[in-house]
N, C-alpha and C positions, 0 to 999 in steps of 0.2 A: 504490499501501504503505498503510495509515495508523502512526505514528509507533511504535505497538505490536506491532503485528506484527514493523515492519521491527527491532527490539531484538529480539525473540526468532529471528526466525531468525538473528541475527543473535551473538548470547547463545548458541542452536543450531550455528553455526557454527566457536565458538572451540575449539582442543587445547590443550589442560594436557600439560607435560613435560618433563623435566629440562633445567635451564640447562646450558648449552655453554659455552666460550670464546667462539669463533663471538658470543656473543651480548652479552660489556658492552660491545662499545662503542654497543648500541640502549639497552640500560640504564644507559648512565653518563650516556646523553643525559636521560633518564627522571628521574634519580635529580637532575641539573642543576635542571629546568624543576621538580621538586614539590621539593625543599630547598634550591636554593642552592646557595649556597659557601661555609656557612657549617656544612655539612653534615659537614665535615672536619675542625670542631672540639666537634666533639658527642665526649663520653665511648666511647660504645659504638666510634668511629670508631679510638680507641686500642687496643681489642680487638681488630678486625680485622685492624690492625697485624702484617705480617710472617706473615700464617697463608692459606694454598691460600683466593683466592679462589671457590673452584667447590667444596663438597662435595657430595656424593649426595644432601640435603635441600633441595637450590635449586631453582626452580620459575620456569621464563614459564609466559603464557597468550598465544596467539597464533589470531589473524583474520588469514587467509591467512597471507602472508608478511609482516605488523604483529606485532610485539609492543604487549601493549595490558596487560602487567600482570609482576608479577616479585618473588617475595620471595629474599633474599637465607638463608642461616643459618651458622652458625661454630662448627665442636667450640669446647668452652671449657671450661676443667678451673676447679671451680671448689673452692680452699683445697687444692689440688693432684689433686683427684679428678678421673678422668675420667666421663664420660656424660652430658654435658651440653649443650644447642647454645644460642644466641645468637642470635634472630628482631632479623633486619630485614638493609637498610631491604625494608617492603614500600612498591610502590609502586603508582598505578592511573593509566593516563595521567588527563588531563583530560575527557576526550571517552566511558571506557569506566566511570567513579567508579559507585556504588552498584548492581552490576548483580550483583553478587557473586562477580568474579573474586579480589579479592585473598581471600576467605573459602577459596575450591576450594581458593587454590595453599596458604593456611595448613592448610587442614587434610587435604591429602595428604598435605603434608610432617611433620605431627604422626604419622597414621596412621603414614605406613611408618618415623619415627622408634622409636614403640611395637615396631613391627614387628621394631627391628633392639636392641631389645632397654636404645638411652635412656633416662634415667629420667627426666629433667627439662630445660626448656625454659623460658628466660627470656629479658624482651628491656624494652627504656625504651621505656615508651608508656602511653595514658590508657587506666583499668579501665574505665570506659563502656561501650570500644568493645573490648577485647580481653578482657573478661568473659566472653564466652559462649564463649572456645571454653577456658573453665576456668585463667582468668591470672588470679593472685590479688595483693596487693600480700605482697615480700616482708617481714616479724618484721624492724622496723630491728638497722641493725647483722648483721643471720647470713650477708648476702653484697654484699659492698666490689664496689664498681667502680674502675679504678684513676685515675680524676679525677670532679669536681662531679656531682652526678644527682642530680633530687630522689627523696628515699630513698621516696615515696609512690609512685613512678614503675616504679620496679624490677619487675615482676610476676616470676609463674615459674607455669607449667603442671605438675602433675606427670606424667608420660608413666609411670610406677609407684606404685602404692598407697604413697603416706605418704612418698613419694621428697623434697619439702624438708625434710624431720628431716634426714638422713643429709649433707644437704651445707653446707656454712660458708665462709665462711675471702674471698681473694682469686679473685675472678675473670682469667682472663689463656685468653687465643687460643692455643687446640691446636695448636702445628707438626706441620707434617709430615713 
């Protein structure tokens, strides 16, 4: 079978589903492989500390019993106001990159969050990649993370019209 045909078969066999607690060990290994030990020093990890590791928006992509991609989401408050999520980390196993698995997981979660009435999704990332999902740079100083971050990498996607204008202040992980 040609490689392109095999790739199509493999992609069509992928099942996306909500992440469960049983997925954590494998997803943690994927994070370690992709991001290394320095990932825990990142500011976004500080936001997640003390929050539930599993929100209803966290997703995994499975090929049989193999986890090939995962994305996490943390409910956050901004200036004490709820209604927002922090996206990340997003990870795709190195053998399955550039096949749309991460894209699907993000879009599924965005649709679910929008349907639930959430207003805003934030992340620390690269606008050239995340811009296709509607993420844009947050105006300088409008929203603050609890640690150093390149302000050009703080991105927001509005899930409801004009949502960004309704949020300002410090980001905090929403405790359950």
